[in-house]
C-alpha positions, 0 to 999 in steps of 0.5 A: 617420726619418735625412736622407741627404745627397748630397756636395755637400750635406753639412751644415757639421760644427764642433765646435759642432755636431757630437758626433762632431766634439767627442769626437774633439778630446778623445780624438783624436791619436796616444796618448790612445786607447792610453793609454786602453785600456791604463789600462782593463787595470788599476784603476791603473798607475804612470807608468813601468809605463804608459810600458813598455807603449806602445811609441815614447812619448817622457816628454814626449808621456805627460806631456802626453797624461796631463795633456790626458786629466785635464783633460778628466776622463778620467784621474785622478792621484793623487800619493802623498806617501811615499818614494819618492813615486809617482803612480798613474793610473786612468781616470775613470767617464766614461772607462770608458764609452768602452771598449765604442766601442773594443771595437767598433772593434778587432773592426771593425779586426781584421775589416778587417785579416783580410779585407786579409790584414794579419794 
């Protein structure tokens, strides 16, 4: 049975103790989830195609986001040594396990928007 807490009794949450906070530190931020979602729609995608699909993202922000996701094992980067050289990005198997959760969040958001008249 799961314990319920009153507002005054909430346990201290820290990344060491809370898996949700730990996960959000990895996937949180403005661009990480949109990048993961776009990558989930294709096997691989080149940098410029990914950038074009994300309205408003700068080159620096996309590069940093991809580097962060790669560092955390969610994105795979493959550089091809050809002329012209190019790089392709794809989700790792670990990242693909996030997709059902994103679909649930998306459904929740859509229903909320409908209830509030935003759609």
